[in-house]
PDB file with SEQRES, HELIX, SHEET and CRYST1 records, atoms N, CA, C and O in Angstrom:
SEQRES   1 A   88  MET ASN THR ASN PHE ILE SER LYS GLU GLU LYS ILE LYS          
SEQRES   2 A   88  ILE LEU ILE ASP ILE ILE ASN SER SER GLU PHE GLN ASN          
SEQRES   3 A   88  ALA GLN LYS PHE GLN GLU LEU LEU ARG TYR LEU VAL ASP          
SEQRES   4 A   88  ALA SER ILE SER GLY LYS ILE ILE LYS GLU SER THR ILE          
SEQRES   5 A   88  ALA ILE GLU PHE PHE GLN LYS ASP LYS SER PHE ASP PRO          
SEQRES   6 A   88  SER ILE ASP SER THR VAL ARG THR SER ILE SER THR LEU          
SEQRES   7 A   88  ARG LYS LYS LEU GLU HIS TYR TYR LEU THR                      
HELIX    1 AA1 THR A    3  PHE A    5  5                                   3    
HELIX    2 AA2 LYS A    8  ILE A   19  1                                  12    
HELIX    3 AA3 GLN A   28  SER A   43  1                                  16    
HELIX    4 AA4 GLU A   49  GLU A   55  1                                   7    
HELIX    5 AA5 THR A   70  LEU A   87  1                                  18    
CRYST1    1.000    1.000    1.000  90.00  90.00  90.00 P 1           1          
ATOM      1  N   MET A   1      11.874  -1.124  11.718  1.00  0.00           N  
ATOM      2  CA  MET A   1      10.803  -0.643  12.541  1.00  0.00           C  
ATOM      3  C   MET A   1       9.759  -1.741  12.650  1.00  0.00           C  
ATOM      4  O   MET A   1       9.244  -2.203  11.632  1.00  0.00           O  
ATOM      5  N   ASN A   2       9.444  -2.159  13.846  1.00  0.00           N  
ATOM      6  CA  ASN A   2       8.431  -3.187  14.069  1.00  0.00           C  
ATOM      7  C   ASN A   2       7.070  -2.509  14.187  1.00  0.00           C  
ATOM      8  O   ASN A   2       6.812  -1.803  15.161  1.00  0.00           O  
ATOM      9  N   THR A   3       6.193  -2.720  13.196  1.00  0.00           N  
ATOM     10  CA  THR A   3       4.905  -2.032  13.165  1.00  0.00           C  
ATOM     11  C   THR A   3       3.938  -2.534  14.229  1.00  0.00           C  
ATOM     12  O   THR A   3       2.886  -1.929  14.435  1.00  0.00           O  
ATOM     13  N   ASN A   4       4.275  -3.632  14.911  1.00  0.00           N  
ATOM     14  CA  ASN A   4       3.405  -4.113  15.982  1.00  0.00           C  
ATOM     15  C   ASN A   4       3.385  -3.150  17.159  1.00  0.00           C  
ATOM     16  O   ASN A   4       2.475  -3.194  17.986  1.00  0.00           O  
ATOM     17  N   PHE A   5       4.389  -2.279  17.235  1.00  0.00           N  
ATOM     18  CA  PHE A   5       4.481  -1.351  18.337  1.00  0.00           C  
ATOM     19  C   PHE A   5       4.019   0.048  17.967  1.00  0.00           C  
ATOM     20  O   PHE A   5       4.132   0.972  18.772  1.00  0.00           O  
ATOM     21  N   ILE A   6       3.511   0.210  16.784  1.00  0.00           N  
ATOM     22  CA  ILE A   6       3.000   1.502  16.349  1.00  0.00           C  
ATOM     23  C   ILE A   6       1.492   1.512  16.537  1.00  0.00           C  
ATOM     24  O   ILE A   6       0.791   0.625  16.050  1.00  0.00           O  
ATOM     25  N   SER A   7       1.000   2.514  17.242  1.00  0.00           N  
ATOM     26  CA  SER A   7      -0.434   2.603  17.508  1.00  0.00           C  
ATOM     27  C   SER A   7      -1.194   2.925  16.221  1.00  0.00           C  
ATOM     28  O   SER A   7      -0.616   3.377  15.233  1.00  0.00           O  
ATOM     29  N   LYS A   8      -2.480   2.684  16.261  1.00  0.00           N  
ATOM     30  CA  LYS A   8      -3.357   2.998  15.129  1.00  0.00           C  
ATOM     31  C   LYS A   8      -3.244   4.485  14.785  1.00  0.00           C  
ATOM     32  O   LYS A   8      -3.159   4.859  13.616  1.00  0.00           O  
ATOM     33  N   GLU A   9      -3.246   5.309  15.805  1.00  0.00           N  
ATOM     34  CA  GLU A   9      -3.174   6.755  15.597  1.00  0.00           C  
ATOM     35  C   GLU A   9      -1.863   7.153  14.926  1.00  0.00           C  
ATOM     36  O   GLU A   9      -1.851   8.003  14.036  1.00  0.00           O  
ATOM     37  N   GLU A  10      -0.756   6.538  15.354  1.00  0.00           N  
ATOM     38  CA  GLU A  10       0.540   6.846  14.766  1.00  0.00           C  
ATOM     39  C   GLU A  10       0.606   6.365  13.323  1.00  0.00           C  
ATOM     40  O   GLU A  10       1.173   7.052  12.472  1.00  0.00           O  
ATOM     41  N   LYS A  11       0.042   5.205  13.032  1.00  0.00           N  
ATOM     42  CA  LYS A  11       0.003   4.713  11.653  1.00  0.00           C  
ATOM     43  C   LYS A  11      -0.750   5.693  10.759  1.00  0.00           C  
ATOM     44  O   LYS A  11      -0.326   5.974   9.638  1.00  0.00           O  
ATOM     45  N   ILE A  12      -1.864   6.208  11.260  1.00  0.00           N  
ATOM     46  CA  ILE A  12      -2.661   7.159  10.482  1.00  0.00           C  
ATOM     47  C   ILE A  12      -1.885   8.457  10.276  1.00  0.00           C  
ATOM     48  O   ILE A  12      -1.909   9.030   9.186  1.00  0.00           O  
ATOM     49  N   LYS A  13      -1.202   8.920  11.313  1.00  0.00           N  
ATOM     50  CA  LYS A  13      -0.400  10.140  11.195  1.00  0.00           C  
ATOM     51  C   LYS A  13       0.713   9.957  10.158  1.00  0.00           C  
ATOM     52  O   LYS A  13       0.936  10.838   9.328  1.00  0.00           O  
ATOM     53  N   ILE A  14       1.404   8.829  10.201  1.00  0.00           N  
ATOM     54  CA  ILE A  14       2.465   8.552   9.232  1.00  0.00           C  
ATOM     55  C   ILE A  14       1.887   8.487   7.821  1.00  0.00           C  
ATOM     56  O   ILE A  14       2.469   9.031   6.882  1.00  0.00           O  
ATOM     57  N   LEU A  15       0.743   7.821   7.672  1.00  0.00           N  
ATOM     58  CA  LEU A  15       0.075   7.736   6.372  1.00  0.00           C  
ATOM     59  C   LEU A  15      -0.227   9.131   5.828  1.00  0.00           C  
ATOM     60  O   LEU A  15       0.049   9.420   4.664  1.00  0.00           O  
ATOM     61  N   ILE A  16      -0.786   9.982   6.663  1.00  0.00           N  
ATOM     62  CA  ILE A  16      -1.135  11.343   6.236  1.00  0.00           C  
ATOM     63  C   ILE A  16       0.114  12.118   5.832  1.00  0.00           C  
ATOM     64  O   ILE A  16       0.115  12.822   4.823  1.00  0.00           O  
ATOM     65  N   ASP A  17       1.176  11.985   6.624  1.00  0.00           N  
ATOM     66  CA  ASP A  17       2.431  12.664   6.286  1.00  0.00           C  
ATOM     67  C   ASP A  17       2.958  12.205   4.931  1.00  0.00           C  
ATOM     68  O   ASP A  17       3.392  13.021   4.117  1.00  0.00           O  
ATOM     69  N   ILE A  18       2.917  10.910   4.695  1.00  0.00           N  
ATOM     70  CA  ILE A  18       3.415  10.369   3.421  1.00  0.00           C  
ATOM     71  C   ILE A  18       2.547  10.830   2.258  1.00  0.00           C  
ATOM     72  O   ILE A  18       3.060  11.280   1.233  1.00  0.00           O  
ATOM     73  N   ILE A  19       1.247  10.718   2.417  1.00  0.00           N  
ATOM     74  CA  ILE A  19       0.323  11.100   1.343  1.00  0.00           C  
ATOM     75  C   ILE A  19       0.450  12.579   0.991  1.00  0.00           C  
ATOM     76  O   ILE A  19       0.295  12.959  -0.169  1.00  0.00           O  
ATOM     77  N   ASN A  20       0.730  13.408   1.989  1.00  0.00           N  
ATOM     78  CA  ASN A  20       0.863  14.848   1.749  1.00  0.00           C  
ATOM     79  C   ASN A  20       2.251  15.254   1.265  1.00  0.00           C  
ATOM     80  O   ASN A  20       2.490  16.431   0.998  1.00  0.00           O  
ATOM     81  N   SER A  21       3.156  14.306   1.151  1.00  0.00           N  
ATOM     82  CA  SER A  21       4.519  14.612   0.719  1.00  0.00           C  
ATOM     83  C   SER A  21       4.562  14.883  -0.785  1.00  0.00           C  
ATOM     84  O   SER A  21       3.655  14.506  -1.528  1.00  0.00           O  
ATOM     85  N   SER A  22       5.632  15.540  -1.211  1.00  0.00           N  
ATOM     86  CA  SER A  22       5.788  15.821  -2.641  1.00  0.00           C  
ATOM     87  C   SER A  22       5.920  14.534  -3.456  1.00  0.00           C  
ATOM     88  O   SER A  22       5.521  14.486  -4.620  1.00  0.00           O  
ATOM     89  N   GLU A  23       6.480  13.494  -2.840  1.00  0.00           N  
ATOM     90  CA  GLU A  23       6.646  12.214  -3.535  1.00  0.00           C  
ATOM     91  C   GLU A  23       5.296  11.600  -3.932  1.00  0.00           C  
ATOM     92  O   GLU A  23       5.192  10.940  -4.965  1.00  0.00           O  
ATOM     93  N   PHE A  24       4.279  11.818  -3.119  1.00  0.00           N  
ATOM     94  CA  PHE A  24       2.974  11.197  -3.355  1.00  0.00           C  
ATOM     95  C   PHE A  24       1.905  12.200  -3.795  1.00  0.00           C  
ATOM     96  O   PHE A  24       0.770  11.819  -4.082  1.00  0.00           O  
ATOM     97  N   GLN A  25       2.267  13.461  -3.846  1.00  0.00           N  
ATOM     98  CA  GLN A  25       1.304  14.519  -4.129  1.00  0.00           C  
ATOM     99  C   GLN A  25       0.489  14.275  -5.396  1.00  0.00           C  
ATOM    100  O   GLN A  25      -0.726  14.469  -5.399  1.00  0.00           O  
ATOM    101  N   ASN A  26       1.137  13.860  -6.450  1.00  0.00           N  
ATOM    102  CA  ASN A  26       0.455  13.644  -7.730  1.00  0.00           C  
ATOM    103  C   ASN A  26       0.369  12.165  -8.088  1.00  0.00           C  
ATOM    104  O   ASN A  26       0.382  11.800  -9.263  1.00  0.00           O  
ATOM    105  N   ALA A  27       0.281  11.330  -7.081  1.00  0.00           N  
ATOM    106  CA  ALA A  27       0.254   9.878  -7.301  1.00  0.00           C  
ATOM    107  C   ALA A  27      -0.970   9.282  -6.609  1.00  0.00           C  
ATOM    108  O   ALA A  27      -0.840   8.511  -5.658  1.00  0.00           O  
ATOM    109  N   GLN A  28      -2.136   9.636  -7.083  1.00  0.00           N  
ATOM    110  CA  GLN A  28      -3.403   9.226  -6.465  1.00  0.00           C  
ATOM    111  C   GLN A  28      -3.505   7.710  -6.300  1.00  0.00           C  
ATOM    112  O   GLN A  28      -3.926   7.222  -5.251  1.00  0.00           O  
ATOM    113  N   LYS A  29      -3.122   6.979  -7.327  1.00  0.00           N  
ATOM    114  CA  LYS A  29      -3.206   5.513  -7.284  1.00  0.00           C  
ATOM    115  C   LYS A  29      -2.383   4.955  -6.121  1.00  0.00           C  
ATOM    116  O   LYS A  29      -2.824   4.046  -5.418  1.00  0.00           O  
ATOM    117  N   PHE A  30      -1.193   5.505  -5.927  1.00  0.00           N  
ATOM    118  CA  PHE A  30      -0.326   5.001  -4.865  1.00  0.00           C  
ATOM    119  C   PHE A  30      -0.766   5.498  -3.490  1.00  0.00           C  
ATOM    120  O   PHE A  30      -0.551   4.817  -2.487  1.00  0.00           O  
ATOM    121  N   GLN A  31      -1.372   6.664  -3.437  1.00  0.00           N  
ATOM    122  CA  GLN A  31      -1.976   7.127  -2.185  1.00  0.00           C  
ATOM    123  C   GLN A  31      -3.068   6.146  -1.750  1.00  0.00           C  
ATOM    124  O   GLN A  31      -3.129   5.743  -0.588  1.00  0.00           O  
ATOM    125  N   GLU A  32      -3.913   5.777  -2.682  1.00  0.00           N  
ATOM    126  CA  GLU A  32      -5.018   4.867  -2.384  1.00  0.00           C  
ATOM    127  C   GLU A  32      -4.517   3.474  -2.025  1.00  0.00           C  
ATOM    128  O   GLU A  32      -5.047   2.842  -1.111  1.00  0.00           O  
ATOM    129  N   LEU A  33      -3.503   2.992  -2.734  1.00  0.00           N  
ATOM    130  CA  LEU A  33      -2.939   1.677  -2.436  1.00  0.00           C  
ATOM    131  C   LEU A  33      -2.322   1.673  -1.039  1.00  0.00           C  
ATOM    132  O   LEU A  33      -2.530   0.735  -0.269  1.00  0.00           O  
ATOM    133  N   LEU A  34      -1.570   2.709  -0.716  1.00  0.00           N  
ATOM    134  CA  LEU A  34      -0.968   2.794   0.614  1.00  0.00           C  
ATOM    135  C   LEU A  34      -2.041   2.876   1.690  1.00  0.00           C  
ATOM    136  O   LEU A  34      -1.925   2.229   2.731  1.00  0.00           O  
ATOM    137  N   ARG A  35      -3.067   3.650   1.454  1.00  0.00           N  
ATOM    138  CA  ARG A  35      -4.179   3.762   2.413  1.00  0.00           C  
ATOM    139  C   ARG A  35      -4.843   2.390   2.618  1.00  0.00           C  
ATOM    140  O   ARG A  35      -5.155   2.009   3.747  1.00  0.00           O  
ATOM    141  N   TYR A  36      -5.052   1.666   1.534  1.00  0.00           N  
ATOM    142  CA  TYR A  36      -5.635   0.326   1.608  1.00  0.00           C  
ATOM    143  C   TYR A  36      -4.771  -0.591   2.472  1.00  0.00           C  
ATOM    144  O   TYR A  36      -5.283  -1.314   3.326  1.00  0.00           O  
ATOM    145  N   LEU A  37      -3.455  -0.556   2.244  1.00  0.00           N  
ATOM    146  CA  LEU A  37      -2.542  -1.419   2.994  1.00  0.00           C  
ATOM    147  C   LEU A  37      -2.465  -1.020   4.468  1.00  0.00           C  
ATOM    148  O   LEU A  37      -2.402  -1.885   5.342  1.00  0.00           O  
ATOM    149  N   VAL A  38      -2.470   0.270   4.745  1.00  0.00           N  
ATOM    150  CA  VAL A  38      -2.449   0.727   6.138  1.00  0.00           C  
ATOM    151  C   VAL A  38      -3.747   0.336   6.836  1.00  0.00           C  
ATOM    152  O   VAL A  38      -3.718  -0.125   7.977  1.00  0.00           O  
ATOM    153  N   ASP A  39      -4.874   0.513   6.173  1.00  0.00           N  
ATOM    154  CA  ASP A  39      -6.161   0.102   6.763  1.00  0.00           C  
ATOM    155  C   ASP A  39      -6.161  -1.394   7.079  1.00  0.00           C  
ATOM    156  O   ASP A  39      -6.656  -1.814   8.124  1.00  0.00           O  
ATOM    157  N   ALA A  40      -5.608  -2.184   6.178  1.00  0.00           N  
ATOM    158  CA  ALA A  40      -5.519  -3.630   6.409  1.00  0.00           C  
ATOM    159  C   ALA A  40      -4.629  -3.919   7.614  1.00  0.00           C  
ATOM    160  O   ALA A  40      -4.945  -4.785   8.430  1.00  0.00           O  
ATOM    161  N   SER A  41      -3.533  -3.204   7.724  1.00  0.00           N  
ATOM    162  CA  SER A  41      -2.622  -3.380   8.855  1.00  0.00           C  
ATOM    163  C   SER A  41      -3.317  -3.025  10.167  1.00  0.00           C  
ATOM    164  O   SER A  41      -3.194  -3.746  11.158  1.00  0.00           O  
ATOM    165  N   ILE A  42      -4.033  -1.930  10.167  1.00  0.00           N  
ATOM    166  CA  ILE A  42      -4.740  -1.488  11.376  1.00  0.00           C  
ATOM    167  C   ILE A  42      -5.780  -2.517  11.794  1.00  0.00           C  
ATOM    168  O   ILE A  42      -5.957  -2.782  12.983  1.00  0.00           O  
ATOM    169  N   SER A  43      -6.463  -3.092  10.820  1.00  0.00           N  
ATOM    170  CA  SER A  43      -7.507  -4.071  11.135  1.00  0.00           C  
ATOM    171  C   SER A  43      -6.938  -5.454  11.447  1.00  0.00           C  
ATOM    172  O   SER A  43      -7.674  -6.350  11.860  1.00  0.00           O  
ATOM    173  N   GLY A  44      -5.629  -5.627  11.251  1.00  0.00           N  
ATOM    174  CA  GLY A  44      -4.998  -6.910  11.531  1.00  0.00           C  
ATOM    175  C   GLY A  44      -5.196  -7.934  10.431  1.00  0.00           C  
ATOM    176  O   GLY A  44      -4.938  -9.122  10.626  1.00  0.00           O  
ATOM    177  N   LYS A  45      -5.648  -7.481   9.290  1.00  0.00           N  
ATOM    178  CA  LYS A  45      -5.940  -8.364   8.167  1.00  0.00           C  
ATOM    179  C   LYS A  45      -4.647  -8.815   7.492  1.00  0.00           C  
ATOM    180  O   LYS A  45      -3.765  -8.004   7.212  1.00  0.00           O  
ATOM    181  N   ILE A  46      -4.548 -10.109   7.236  1.00  0.00           N  
ATOM    182  CA  ILE A  46      -3.424 -10.655   6.477  1.00  0.00           C  
ATOM    183  C   ILE A  46      -3.766 -10.513   4.996  1.00  0.00           C  
ATOM    184  O   ILE A  46      -4.823 -10.962   4.553  1.00  0.00           O  
ATOM    185  N   ILE A  47      -2.884  -9.896   4.245  1.00  0.00           N  
ATOM    186  CA  ILE A  47      -3.184  -9.627   2.847  1.00  0.00           C  
ATOM    187  C   ILE A  47      -2.237 -10.406   1.942  1.00  0.00           C  
ATOM    188  O   ILE A  47      -1.018 -10.376   2.105  1.00  0.00           O  
ATOM    189  N   LYS A  48      -2.829 -11.089   1.002  1.00  0.00           N  
ATOM    190  CA  LYS A  48      -2.079 -11.829  -0.012  1.00  0.00           C  
ATOM    191  C   LYS A  48      -2.212 -11.088  -1.341  1.00  0.00           C  
ATOM    192  O   LYS A  48      -3.066 -10.215  -1.498  1.00  0.00           O  
ATOM    193  N   GLU A  49      -1.379 -11.441  -2.267  1.00  0.00           N  
ATOM    194  CA  GLU A  49      -1.418 -10.822  -3.584  1.00  0.00           C  
ATOM    195  C   GLU A  49      -2.806 -10.945  -4.221  1.00  0.00           C  
ATOM    196  O   GLU A  49      -3.305  -9.993  -4.822  1.00  0.00           O  
ATOM    197  N   SER A  50      -3.413 -12.103  -4.088  1.00  0.00           N  
ATOM    198  CA  SER A  50      -4.738 -12.295  -4.688  1.00  0.00           C  
ATOM    199  C   SER A  50      -5.792 -11.423  -4.009  1.00  0.00           C  
ATOM    200  O   SER A  50      -6.725 -10.960  -4.665  1.00  0.00           O  
ATOM    201  N   THR A  51      -5.655 -11.198  -2.714  1.00  0.00           N  
ATOM    202  CA  THR A  51      -6.600 -10.335  -1.998  1.00  0.00           C  
ATOM    203  C   THR A  51      -6.485  -8.903  -2.500  1.00  0.00           C  
ATOM    204  O   THR A  51      -7.495  -8.242  -2.744  1.00  0.00           O  
ATOM    205  N   ILE A  52      -5.262  -8.427  -2.653  1.00  0.00           N  
ATOM    206  CA  ILE A  52      -5.044  -7.070  -3.170  1.00  0.00           C  
ATOM    207  C   ILE A  52      -5.615  -6.963  -4.585  1.00  0.00           C  
ATOM    208  O   ILE A  52      -6.256  -5.967  -4.923  1.00  0.00           O  
ATOM    209  N   ALA A  53      -5.388  -7.969  -5.397  1.00  0.00           N  
ATOM    210  CA  ALA A  53      -5.890  -7.961  -6.770  1.00  0.00           C  
ATOM    211  C   ALA A  53      -7.404  -7.844  -6.814  1.00  0.00           C  
ATOM    212  O   ALA A  53      -7.953  -7.054  -7.583  1.00  0.00           O  
ATOM    213  N   ILE A  54      -8.069  -8.625  -5.994  1.00  0.00           N  
ATOM    214  CA  ILE A  54      -9.533  -8.652  -6.012  1.00  0.00           C  
ATOM    215  C   ILE A  54     -10.125  -7.434  -5.314  1.00  0.00           C  
ATOM    216  O   ILE A  54     -11.014  -6.777  -5.855  1.00  0.00           O  
ATOM    217  N   GLU A  55      -9.635  -7.130  -4.116  1.00  0.00           N  
ATOM    218  CA  GLU A  55     -10.231  -6.045  -3.330  1.00  0.00           C  
ATOM    219  C   GLU A  55      -9.814  -4.657  -3.811  1.00  0.00           C  
ATOM    220  O   GLU A  55     -10.647  -3.754  -3.882  1.00  0.00           O  
ATOM    221  N   PHE A  56      -8.544  -4.479  -4.138  1.00  0.00           N  
ATOM    222  CA  PHE A  56      -8.085  -3.142  -4.505  1.00  0.00           C  
ATOM    223  C   PHE A  56      -8.147  -2.898  -6.010  1.00  0.00           C  
ATOM    224  O   PHE A  56      -8.663  -1.873  -6.454  1.00  0.00           O  
ATOM    225  N   PHE A  57      -7.626  -3.831  -6.785  1.00  0.00           N  
ATOM    226  CA  PHE A  57      -7.561  -3.641  -8.232  1.00  0.00           C  
ATOM    227  C   PHE A  57      -8.812  -4.136  -8.952  1.00  0.00           C  
ATOM    228  O   PHE A  57      -8.896  -4.041 -10.176  1.00  0.00           O  
ATOM    229  N   GLN A  58      -9.776  -4.658  -8.213  1.00  0.00           N  
ATOM    230  CA  GLN A  58     -11.064  -5.084  -8.780  1.00  0.00           C  
ATOM    231  C   GLN A  58     -10.920  -6.166  -9.845  1.00  0.00           C  
ATOM    232  O   GLN A  58     -11.687  -6.202 -10.807  1.00  0.00           O  
ATOM    233  N   LYS A  59      -9.938  -7.044  -9.672  1.00  0.00           N  
ATOM    234  CA  LYS A  59      -9.800  -8.188 -10.572  1.00  0.00           C  
ATOM    235  C   LYS A  59     -10.843  -9.232 -10.178  1.00  0.00           C  
ATOM    236  O   LYS A  59     -11.328  -9.230  -9.047  1.00  0.00           O  
ATOM    237  N   ASP A  60     -11.183 -10.110 -11.097  1.00  0.00           N  
ATOM    238  CA  ASP A  60     -12.151 -11.146 -10.738  1.00  0.00           C  
ATOM    239  C   ASP A  60     -11.449 -12.286  -9.991  1.00  0.00           C  
ATOM    240  O   ASP A  60     -10.222 -12.329  -9.902  1.00  0.00           O  
ATOM    241  N   LYS A  61     -12.240 -13.181  -9.473  1.00  0.00           N  
ATOM    242  CA  LYS A  61     -11.717 -14.254  -8.619  1.00  0.00           C  
ATOM    243  C   LYS A  61     -10.808 -15.229  -9.368  1.00  0.00           C  
ATOM    244  O   LYS A  61     -10.114 -16.033  -8.746  1.00  0.00           O  
ATOM    245  N   SER A  62     -10.810 -15.161 -10.674  1.00  0.00           N  
ATOM    246  CA  SER A  62      -9.933 -16.030 -11.456  1.00  0.00           C  
ATOM    247  C   SER A  62      -8.538 -15.415 -11.630  1.00  0.00           C  
ATOM    248  O   SER A  62      -7.730 -15.927 -12.405  1.00  0.00           O  
ATOM    249  N   PHE A  63      -8.257 -14.335 -10.923  1.00  0.00           N  
ATOM    250  CA  PHE A  63      -6.956 -13.659 -11.023  1.00  0.00           C  
ATOM    251  C   PHE A  63      -5.825 -14.662 -10.845  1.00  0.00           C  
ATOM    252  O   PHE A  63      -5.819 -15.456  -9.905  1.00  0.00           O  
ATOM    253  N   ASP A  64      -4.867 -14.608 -11.769  1.00  0.00           N  
ATOM    254  CA  ASP A  64      -3.710 -15.503 -11.737  1.00  0.00           C  
ATOM    255  C   ASP A  64      -2.446 -14.645 -11.742  1.00  0.00           C  
ATOM    256  O   ASP A  64      -2.109 -14.050 -12.766  1.00  0.00           O  
ATOM    257  N   PRO A  65      -1.733 -14.576 -10.594  1.00  0.00           N  
ATOM    258  CA  PRO A  65      -0.543 -13.721 -10.516  1.00  0.00           C  
ATOM    259  C   PRO A  65       0.595 -14.155 -11.441  1.00  0.00           C  
ATOM    260  O   PRO A  65       1.497 -13.367 -11.721  1.00  0.00           O  
ATOM    261  N   SER A  66       0.559 -15.386 -11.909  1.00  0.00           N  
ATOM    262  CA  SER A  66       1.599 -15.820 -12.839  1.00  0.00           C  
ATOM    263  C   SER A  66       1.376 -15.254 -14.243  1.00  0.00           C  
ATOM    264  O   SER A  66       2.287 -15.250 -15.070  1.00  0.00           O  
ATOM    265  N   ILE A  67       0.170 -14.783 -14.501  1.00  0.00           N  
ATOM    266  CA  ILE A  67      -0.170 -14.192 -15.795  1.00  0.00           C  
ATOM    267  C   ILE A  67      -0.239 -12.669 -15.706  1.00  0.00           C  
ATOM    268  O   ILE A  67       0.192 -11.964 -16.619  1.00  0.00           O  
ATOM    269  N   ASP A  68      -0.785 -12.170 -14.598  1.00  0.00           N  
ATOM    270  CA  ASP A  68      -1.025 -10.738 -14.426  1.00  0.00           C  
ATOM    271  C   ASP A  68      -0.129 -10.203 -13.302  1.00  0.00           C  
ATOM    272  O   ASP A  68      -0.293 -10.582 -12.143  1.00  0.00           O  
ATOM    273  N   SER A  69       0.793  -9.345 -13.638  1.00  0.00           N  
ATOM    274  CA  SER A  69       1.757  -8.832 -12.656  1.00  0.00           C  
ATOM    275  C   SER A  69       1.352  -7.479 -12.067  1.00  0.00           C  
ATOM    276  O   SER A  69       2.182  -6.797 -11.464  1.00  0.00           O  
ATOM    277  N   THR A  70       0.111  -7.090 -12.231  1.00  0.00           N  
ATOM    278  CA  THR A  70      -0.354  -5.785 -11.764  1.00  0.00           C  
ATOM    279  C   THR A  70       0.000  -5.526 -10.312  1.00  0.00           C  
ATOM    280  O   THR A  70       0.537  -4.467  -9.985  1.00  0.00           O  
ATOM    281  N   VAL A  71      -0.291  -6.469  -9.444  1.00  0.00           N  
ATOM    282  CA  VAL A  71      -0.067  -6.273  -8.008  1.00  0.00           C  
ATOM    283  C   VAL A  71       1.429  -6.154  -7.726  1.00  0.00           C  
ATOM    284  O   VAL A  71       1.857  -5.214  -7.056  1.00  0.00           O  
ATOM    285  N   ARG A  72       2.214  -7.077  -8.220  1.00  0.00           N  
ATOM    286  CA  ARG A  72       3.665  -7.051  -7.964  1.00  0.00           C  
ATOM    287  C   ARG A  72       4.295  -5.763  -8.479  1.00  0.00           C  
ATOM    288  O   ARG A  72       5.126  -5.160  -7.800  1.00  0.00           O  
ATOM    289  N   THR A  73       3.909  -5.348  -9.657  1.00  0.00           N  
ATOM    290  CA  THR A  73       4.456  -4.133 -10.246  1.00  0.00           C  
ATOM    291  C   THR A  73       4.074  -2.904  -9.426  1.00  0.00           C  
ATOM    292  O   THR A  73       4.910  -2.038  -9.168  1.00  0.00           O  
ATOM    293  N   SER A  74       2.831  -2.834  -9.025  1.00  0.00           N  
ATOM    294  CA  SER A  74       2.359  -1.689  -8.245  1.00  0.00           C  
ATOM    295  C   SER A  74       3.004  -1.638  -6.869  1.00  0.00           C  
ATOM    296  O   SER A  74       3.399  -0.567  -6.407  1.00  0.00           O  
ATOM    297  N   ILE A  75       3.114  -2.778  -6.216  1.00  0.00           N  
ATOM    298  CA  ILE A  75       3.742  -2.830  -4.891  1.00  0.00           C  
ATOM    299  C   ILE A  75       5.223  -2.474  -5.002  1.00  0.00           C  
ATOM    300  O   ILE A  75       5.757  -1.778  -4.138  1.00  0.00           O  
ATOM    301  N   SER A  76       5.878  -2.935  -6.034  1.00  0.00           N  
ATOM    302  CA  SER A  76       7.292  -2.603  -6.249  1.00  0.00           C  
ATOM    303  C   SER A  76       7.469  -1.094  -6.429  1.00  0.00           C  
ATOM    304  O   SER A  76       8.376  -0.501  -5.845  1.00  0.00           O  
ATOM    305  N   THR A  77       6.622  -0.487  -7.218  1.00  0.00           N  
ATOM    306  CA  THR A  77       6.691   0.957  -7.426  1.00  0.00           C  
ATOM    307  C   THR A  77       6.390   1.699  -6.133  1.00  0.00           C  
ATOM    308  O   THR A  77       7.042   2.694  -5.817  1.00  0.00           O  
ATOM    309  N   LEU A  78       5.405   1.219  -5.388  1.00  0.00           N  
ATOM    310  CA  LEU A  78       5.082   1.836  -4.100  1.00  0.00           C  
ATOM    311  C   LEU A  78       6.283   1.765  -3.158  1.00  0.00           C  
ATOM    312  O   LEU A  78       6.605   2.749  -2.492  1.00  0.00           O  
ATOM    313  N   ARG A  79       6.934   0.629  -3.099  1.00  0.00           N  
ATOM    314  CA  ARG A  79       8.132   0.491  -2.252  1.00  0.00           C  
ATOM    315  C   ARG A  79       9.210   1.496  -2.653  1.00  0.00           C  
ATOM    316  O   ARG A  79       9.840   2.109  -1.791  1.00  0.00           O  
ATOM    317  N   LYS A  80       9.421   1.663  -3.942  1.00  0.00           N  
ATOM    318  CA  LYS A  80      10.424   2.621  -4.416  1.00  0.00           C  
ATOM    319  C   LYS A  80      10.046   4.040  -4.020  1.00  0.00           C  
ATOM    320  O   LYS A  80      10.903   4.823  -3.611  1.00  0.00           O  
ATOM    321  N   LYS A  81       8.768   4.372  -4.142  1.00  0.00           N  
ATOM    322  CA  LYS A  81       8.311   5.699  -3.749  1.00  0.00           C  
ATOM    323  C   LYS A  81       8.491   5.907  -2.244  1.00  0.00           C  
ATOM    324  O   LYS A  81       8.895   6.985  -1.809  1.00  0.00           O  
ATOM    325  N   LEU A  82       8.196   4.891  -1.463  1.00  0.00           N  
ATOM    326  CA  LEU A  82       8.379   4.996  -0.010  1.00  0.00           C  
ATOM    327  C   LEU A  82       9.854   5.111   0.350  1.00  0.00           C  
ATOM    328  O   LEU A  82      10.224   5.879   1.238  1.00  0.00           O  
ATOM    329  N   GLU A  83      10.692   4.348  -0.341  1.00  0.00           N  
ATOM    330  CA  GLU A  83      12.127   4.426  -0.090  1.00  0.00           C  
ATOM    331  C   GLU A  83      12.629   5.837  -0.380  1.00  0.00           C  
ATOM    332  O   GLU A  83      13.397   6.399   0.400  1.00  0.00           O  
ATOM    333  N   HIS A  84      12.197   6.403  -1.495  1.00  0.00           N  
ATOM    334  CA  HIS A  84      12.601   7.756  -1.846  1.00  0.00           C  
ATOM    335  C   HIS A  84      12.090   8.757  -0.809  1.00  0.00           C  
ATOM    336  O   HIS A  84      12.813   9.668  -0.405  1.00  0.00           O  
ATOM    337  N   TYR A  85      10.855   8.583  -0.390  1.00  0.00           N  
ATOM    338  CA  TYR A  85      10.280   9.452   0.648  1.00  0.00           C  
ATOM    339  C   TYR A  85      11.135   9.443   1.901  1.00  0.00           C  
ATOM    340  O   TYR A  85      11.463  10.503   2.435  1.00  0.00           O  
ATOM    341  N   TYR A  86      11.500   8.262   2.378  1.00  0.00           N  
ATOM    342  CA  TYR A  86      12.268   8.167   3.617  1.00  0.00           C  
ATOM    343  C   TYR A  86      13.726   8.605   3.439  1.00  0.00           C  
ATOM    344  O   TYR A  86      14.352   9.053   4.400  1.00  0.00           O  
ATOM    345  N   LEU A  87      14.268   8.485   2.243  1.00  0.00           N  
ATOM    346  CA  LEU A  87      15.645   8.937   2.003  1.00  0.00           C  
ATOM    347  C   LEU A  87      15.742  10.446   1.885  1.00  0.00           C  
ATOM    348  O   LEU A  87      16.785  11.038   2.165  1.00  0.00           O  
ATOM    349  N   THR A  88      14.640  11.067   1.465  1.00  0.00           N  
ATOM    350  CA  THR A  88      14.674  12.519   1.297  1.00  0.00           C  
ATOM    351  C   THR A  88      13.907  13.203   2.402  1.00  0.00           C  
ATOM    352  O   THR A  88      13.825  14.431   2.428  1.00  0.00           O  
TER     353      THR A  88                                                      
END                                                                             
C-alpha cells in the first residue's frame, strides 16, 4: 500500500480503527507511538530513530542507538502488533 495516495482523513480513520481494535485496546504506549508516527506522516515529517528517541521517548540529545535499543525494540513490537491486527 503506497501511503502517498492515502488522504489525511483516511489515515486518521485507519489510525482510529487500529487504536480501537482488541490488539491495541490495552496497549497505551503503542497507541501513542502509532499516533505519533501517523501525525508525522500526515505532516510530511521525515523521522529518524534519533528523532523518535528525543521527541517521543524523551531521551536527551546524547541518545546513542548503538547503546540504547528502546526505539528499535518498540518499533519492532509495534510492527508485530500491526501485522497481527491486519492478519486477524
